[in-house]
N, C-alpha and C positions, 0 to 999 in steps of 0.2 A: 444591506442585509447579507448579501452573498459574501461580503468581506469576512464575516464571522465564520465562514466555512473552513477557513484555514486552521482553526483550532481543533475541530473534530478530525480533520485530516492529519494534523500533527499527532493528536492523541492515538488515532488508529495506527499510525506508523510506529509510535513508541511502544504500544502494546504488542504489535507484531514483532518488533525487535526483541522485546523481552521474552516472548513466547518461543521464538525460534531457537533460543539457547537452552531451552528446557531439556531435562533428561527424560521427560515423559513424552512418548511418541504422540499421543493425542494432542498435547499442547503444541508440539512442533507443527503438527498438521493444521491446527487452528491458526497458527501464525500466517499461513499462506492466505487464508480468507481475510484476515485483518489487513495484510499487505495489499490485497486486491481492493478492499474497501478504501484504504488510504489512497491508492493510485487513482481510483475513480473520483474521490473527493478533491484530490490535487488537480486533476484534469479539469473538473468543473470550475474550481477556483481560478486556475491558470487561464482558462478560456475567457472569463470575464475581464481578466487583467491583461490579456494579450501576451501572456508569458509563454510563448511558443516553445522556448527551450525547455521550460519546466514540463510542458505537455509531452514533448518528445521523450524526455527523460522518464516520465511516468509510464508512457507506452512501452518503452524498452524494459523498465523494471517489472511491469505487469507481465510481459512475455517471459521474463526470467522467473517470476513467481509461478506462472502456469507450468513452466518447465520443471520447476522444483516440485510442484504438486504431483506431476506425472511420474517423476523419477524417485520420489520418496517411497521407501518400503517399510 
């Protein structure tokens, strides 16, 4: 069942990628939350699959997303 988690993780990442390019500030800000949601879902999926490289990547990307949230004006 957890194998299906990759699909919402992918969808959250695609939505975030779409929103981050928006000209509307509120949509750009929403993208960070979508990215974080995708990061969490990918970590959960990666843990059950022992994909530790993917987990490390998602932790790094989440840190960059948090930095982006704090630096956005």
